[in-house]
Structure formats: C-alpha cells, structure tokens
ROPAMI-902140 format. One record per residue (C-alpha): residue in one letter; y, z, x. Coordinates in steps of 0.05 Angstrom, whole numbers, padded with zeros to 5 digits, always signed. Example, Ala and Ser with C-alpha at 12.3 -4.5 7.8 and 13.67 -1.06 7.14 Angstrom:
BEGIN
a-00090+00156+00246 s-00021+00143+00273 
This chain:
BEGIN
m-00622-00048-01662 l-00597-00086-01605 l-00650-00067-01554 s-00703-00094-01603 f-00670-00162-01612 c-00666-00171-01536 y-00742-00162-01533 v-00754-00214-01589 i-00716-00268-01551 l-00751-00251-01487 f-00821-00258-01522 v-00798-00323-01553 q-00775-00356-01483 q-00844-00337-01455 t-00882-00368-01509 i-00847-00432-01507 h-00856-00439-01432 y-00930-00427-01438 v-00940-00480-01495 l-00894-00534-01460 r-00930-00523-01391 p-00964-00588-01371 a-01038-00587-01360 g-01091-00628-01326 p-01068-00673-01268 f-01001-00664-01286 a-01003-00590-01275 l-00948-00559-01235 t-00974-00530-01170 e-00940-00490-01112 p-00918-00534-01053 q-00965-00534-00997 f-00937-00532-00926 p-00976-00537-00864 q-00985-00474-00822 m-00934-00463-00769 q-00958-00449-00694 a-00914-00426-00641 v-00903-00478-00584 y-00891-00449-00515 p-00869-00493-00457 r-00922-00505-00405 l-00912-00470-00339 n-00912-00505-00273 w-00955-00485-00213 w-00899-00444-00181 e-00886-00402-00245 r-00964-00393-00261 l-00969-00366-00188 i-00910-00321-00195 s-00936-00299-00261 r-01001-00277-00230 a-00965-00244-00171 d-00928-00198-00222 k-00992-00178-00254 h-01022-00165-00189 f-00964-00118-00172 l-00969-00082-00238 k-01043-00069-00232 n-01066+00002-00241 v-00995+00024-00256 d-00972+00064-00318 i-00915+00023-00341 d-00879+00086-00373 y-00868+00111-00305 i-00863+00043-00260 s-00837-00028-00278 l-00819-00088-00237 p-00742-00112-00237 r-00725-00176-00276 y-00711-00216-00213 r-00764-00224-00152 f-00727-00243-00093 t-00674-00204-00057 i-00618-00214-00003 g-00575-00165+00029 i-00530-00134+00082 n-00539-00067+00116 g-00508-00020+00163 d-00559+00010+00210 y-00553+00072+00243 g-00602+00106+00290 s-00613+00150+00353 v-00664+00180+00399 y-00659+00250+00428 t-00702+00273+00482 s-00712+00341+00519 l-00755+00343+00582 k-00779+00404+00620 c-00823+00406+00681 s-00844+00458+00731 n-00879+00459+00800 v-00848+00390+00816 p-00848+00380+00889 y-00778+00377+00923 y-00747+00398+00850 n-00783+00456+00830 q-00757+00466+00758 v-00730+00405+00726 d-00693+00406+00657 a-00667+00339+00626 k-00633+00323+00557 f-00605+00256+00538 g-00592+00220+00473 s-00577+00145+00456 n-00515+00111+00427 v-00506+00119+00351 t-00463+00056+00343 p-00479+00023+00277 k-00514-00042+00273 l-00495-00100+00227 g-00555-00137+00195 f-00587-00170+00139 t-00649-00165+00097 v-00687-00215+00058 g-00750-00200+00011 f-00797-00220-00040 r-00827-00165-00088 n-00860-00120-00038 m-00846-00161+00023 s-00784-00154+00065 f-00756-00174+00132 g-00695-00141+00165 y-00655-00152+00230 s-00595-00115+00253 w-00555-00120+00320 d-00502-00083+00363 l-00442-00132+00363 f-00415-00093+00427 r-00481-00079+00472 g-00528-00132+00443 y-00587-00088+00425 s-00620-00098+00361 n-00665-00068+00311 l-00724-00109+00276 k-00762-00082+00214 f-00816-00113+00173 s-00847-00079+00108 l-00908-00087+00064 m-00902-00037+00014 q-00942-00025-00054 n-00950+00032-00096 t-01023+00044-00070 y-01012+00030+00005 g-00960+00005+00051 i-00938-00011+00124 d-00876-00011+00160 l-00860-00041+00231 f-00800-00017+00265 r-00774-00037+00338 r-00709-00013+00361 k-00674-00025+00430 t-00616+00017+00452 t-00585+00049+00511 f-00571+00127+00526 s-00501+00142+00522 g-00501+00214+00556 g-00539+00273+00575 y-00555+00309+00643 i-00617+00319+00690 d-00618+00385+00727 a-00667+00411+00781 s-00668+00476+00813 g-00687+00443+00886 t-00628+00399+00883 e-00552+00414+00887 g-00515+00404+00819 r-00531+00370+00757 y-00530+00296+00748 e-00490+00274+00689 l-00517+00211+00653 s-00467+00161+00636 s-00468+00099+00590 n-00527+00047+00608 d-00556+00093+00660 m-00624+00090+00616 s-00647+00046+00564 t-00703+00056+00509 t-00751+00011+00472 t-00784+00044+00409 f-00838+00010+00369 f-00868+00045+00306 l-00925+00022+00264 s-00928+00066+00205 g-00978+00064+00146 y-00986+00104+00081 v-01036+00110+00025 v-01008+00143-00043 l-01062+00185-00083 n-01017+00182-00151 r-01010+00107-00145 r-01005+00101-00225 k-00939+00146-00231 f-00904+00145-00159 s-00877+00088-00126 m-00854+00088-00052 p-00823+00014-00053 a-00781+00035-00110 a-00746+00088-00063 f-00745+00046+00001 k-00741-00024-00017 a-00717-00025-00089 s-00775-00069-00109 y-00800-00032-00162 i-00764+00016-00218 q-00784+00083-00221 k-00770+00098-00292 r-00795+00170-00298 s-00793+00222-00243 a-00859+00235-00208 g-00893+00255-00146 s-00955+00244-00105 v-00993+00268-00039 l-00987+00221+00016 i-01039+00201+00072 v-00999+00174+00134 a-01021+00145+00198 d-00971+00124+00256 f-00975+00084+00321 m-00915+00097+00366 y-00897+00063+00434 s-00834+00085+00474 r-00812+00060+00541 l-00752+00094+00577 a-00727+00055+00638 y-00679+00082+00688 l-00628+00030+00701 n-00582+00066+00756 d-00608+00066+00831 e-00575+00136+00840 l-00616+00165+00781 v-00684+00134+00808 k-00669+00170+00872 r-00653+00234+00841 t-00718+00235+00801 g-00758+00222+00861 g-00767+00145+00850 v-00781+00143+00773 h-00771+00077+00746 e-00797+00083+00679 m-00835+00125+00632 e-00882+00099+00573 l-00916+00142+00517 y-00968+00114+00469 q-00989+00157+00412 i-01029+00155+00345 a-01019+00204+00292 v-01052+00221+00228 g-01029+00272+00172 a-01019+00285+00096 g-00958+00304+00058 y-00918+00301-00007 g-00863+00257-00038 y-00827+00260-00095 n-00785+00212-00134 y-00733+00242-00184 t-00698+00198-00232 p-00654+00231-00286 n-00636+00164-00326 k-00693+00118-00329 g-00690+00091-00257 k-00614+00075-00256 v-00608+00129-00201 l-00669+00152-00156 l-00672+00208-00110 h-00733+00212-00059 i-00754+00259-00010 s-00818+00273+00026 a-00844+00308+00090 t-00913+00302+00126 p-00942+00345+00180 m-00981+00303+00226 l-01031+00309+00285 a-01022+00266+00349 v-01095+00251+00357 l-01084+00205+00420 s-01031+00209+00469 r-01024+00171+00539 m-00965+00173+00582 f-00952+00123+00641 i-00903+00139+00696 t-00878+00080+00739 g-00844+00093+00806 n-00839+00078+00882 d-00902+00081+00924 s-00878+00149+00956 m-00889+00181+00891 f-00965+00170+00885 m-00987+00154+00961 p-00987+00212+01021 q-00952+00158+01068 e-00899+00112+01052 a-00919+00037+01062 g-00888-00011+01105 y-00861-00046+01048 n-00835-00022+00976 l-00886-00019+00921 i-00879-00003+00850 l-00939+00034+00822 s-00960+00065+00755 r-01003+00126+00744 k-01033+00152+00676 i-01013+00227+00659 k-01067+00268+00627 p-01046+00306+00567 a-01055+00383+00569 f-01080+00385+00501 p-01125+00337+00460 v-01084+00344+00397 y-01006+00357+00383 v-00971+00377+00321 t-00917+00329+00302 g-00879+00309+00235 q-00843+00258+00195 a-00792+00262+00146 k-00762+00212+00097 a-00704+00213+00044 a-00674+00159+00000 i-00621+00151-00052 v-00623+00085-00095 y-00571+00063-00147 n-00590+00003-00193 i-00520-00019-00210 s-00547-00075-00255 p-00612-00117-00258 r-00582-00161-00204 f-00550-00110-00156 v-00573-00054-00116 l-00537+00001-00070 a-00581+00041-00031 f-00587+00094+00029 n-00651+00117+00063 t-00669+00150+00132 v-00734+00166+00171 v-00737+00224+00224 n-00801+00229+00267 n-00819+00282+00316 i-00858+00264+00378 r-00885+00312+00430 f-00926+00306+00492 r-00950+00360+00539 a-00981+00344+00606 k-01013+00386+00663 d-01028+00344+00722 r-01025+00328+00799 m-00974+00266+00790 i-00941+00264+00855 a-00962+00260+00929 v-00928+00304+00979 g-00922+00298+01052 d-00960+00259+01109 g-01037+00265+01102 s-01035+00296+01035 t-01071+00274+00973 l-01061+00280+00897 t-01120+00333+00886 e-01085+00377+00944 n-01020+00384+00905 p-01004+00436+00852 l-01008+00422+00777 i-00942+00401+00750 n-00927+00425+00677 m-00888+00372+00636 h-00865+00381+00565 t-00829+00333+00526 m-00800+00325+00457 t-00763+00267+00421 w-00725+00266+00354 d-00720+00193+00334 w-00685+00179+00264 n-00660+00120+00230 a-00617+00109+00172 v-00596+00046+00131 l-00544+00033+00080 f-00551-00032+00044 f-00525-00074-00012 s-00579-00124-00044 v-00576-00178-00094 r-00632-00198-00136 f-00641-00268-00159 l-00695-00316-00187 
C-alpha cells in the first residue's frame, strides 16, 4: 500500500513539470560552452634544437630497452689509473746475442674531470707528482662510436738482460718514458636493444638486459723513449722505438641490468687481427752504418714485420650505478693486447760490413696496456 502511494506521488510530479515547462523562444536549453583547447608554451630556438637532438638519439631504438636520462649535460670528477707492461725478446743481436727485457710504467692515480653532452664527452686527468697526463674524447652512440685516448707516463721498473754483456741492467724510475695513442671505433649490430654509451658514459639508460655482436677497429701508436745515457749505451745506441698498428676484429658485449637500469654491469671481449704493423728504431749512426762517422748522427730505420697479420685482442668491463636522475657513480676499464714480431737485419757490424751481410735478428714484443676510471658525475639541464 505504501509503495503504491509513492509511485502515485512520483507520477504527479513528472506530469506537473511537463505541463509547466516553457515552450517557444522561452524554452529552457542546456548552457553552451566554447570548446576548450590545450595551450602549450612556445619553445625557443634552443629548446627546439635540443628536442630534435633527443629524437635523433632515440632513432631506431626500442624504448622498452633503452632510454635517455632526464638531464642532458654532465660534469664529473674521476680517478684515472693505468699502466703499460712490455716484454721484449731478441736473438742473434750483434754484441748482445740473446736479449730479454721486461718493464712496466707507473700506476700512480691521476685526478681529472669530465664534461659531456649526451653522446659526446671530453676528459683530462693528470699526475700531480710527475706531471704526466691522460686525455680522452668520446663520441658514442648506440649504432657506432669512436674513442680517442692519449697517455703519457714513465716506466717505474724492470730490467734489460743480454747474454753477451755482464750482469743485468735494472731499470729505475724515469729511465724510460712512453706515449700511447689509441683511436678506437665500434659498430653495434643489435643497436635497438644494446647500448655501449650506457655502460661507459652513462649517457643512455639500459632498462633491460641485452647483448650484441661488436665490430671493432683500432689505430694504435706507441713511442718508447730511452732517457738515461747509460741505458742507451747498454742497448747499443737505441734512443727510441715507435710502433704503429691497425687492428680489426669482431666480438660480443653484454649489458646486464637487474633493476631497470639502476645498476648496469657490462662485459665484452673482441679478438682482433693486426693487419698493419710498422716499427721504427731510432739510434746512433753506429747502429746502422758500417763505419762510425766523424760526427754523431741520430738515424731511424723501419723494421719489417715477420708476419703480415698478428692475433691481438681487447677486453672491456664496466659498472654503472644511477644513484638518481642527477647523480651517477661508475667504473670502467679497457685492456688492450699489442704484439709485434720482426725478422730483419737492423744493425751494422764492424768496418766495411753492410746490413745485408749481417744475420737476421729475431725480435718479439708484447704489450699489455690497460686503463681504468672511477668517476662521479652530475647531470643537469
């Protein structure tokens, strides 16, 4: 009964509302509002340029695997470590017969800085006590990249031993210096999912683990200078040795990230072939001429390689910790193996002799060159 009464009341209210509703020009209509449109601030020329650059950096990239940091510029401080370890073996050397030498450079840490914008960076570090320095420039993208690295340092110890002389000459600090120059380039085949700059420059974020085949090419120049007169005498007048080498190879790299890029672990290895090797030895004229001249000359001679191709290699490792969008703590290291083998008549012996009359000298050198950097960077803008 009560429910029926409620239905009657509701019917009467609806009927009254319909009858009393105005008609014609006085009819009530729903209010009309103009359509709202989103208004965005206009970008200036600099912002448009940066926006286009960001789109270029993410071109052909799977954003589920790789992304860009929020901030584009970086500045950081770093501790730079590195060393060169060289071994040399020679046989049939006139006056010296069998020669065996091993020496290594200082591993004193260098203090430096790094500045960068996205995929480009420049770094410089120096030894506060000895004045030697490292210089680096990188242009690294997901598809390809180049690294330029130059190091100057001194050898801290080692020895030179020859069976034709008495005793072994012990090297001391500042007896020898070395200058090393590397120009290294790479091409990544899995560019959509794997990022080298994420591992070595933190200019990208590797969000998911991925690996790729790498194609690598290196140009290397190394200059070894003898600074001690007694050492020059013990080596038969050698002043310096220079090695030029071009190597190419293919390897594999892998980026492992367990937590969407917060921490990144990288490792890669690349077997390589040295397809072009040239060595130059500079020394007194008595090394290369059958009779000593009336005045002292410094001459240079090119040494022919025994084989056209040598097997070498390169290995890399890195750890990146993205503390926050602004702060990064990272460590990376690069190890290069350099080899050269010669079989040549490189020294003159006695009055009236010529180089073609002298025995073939066998020489084999191997160098391990490594560099490691620990850096803290701040991102901004």
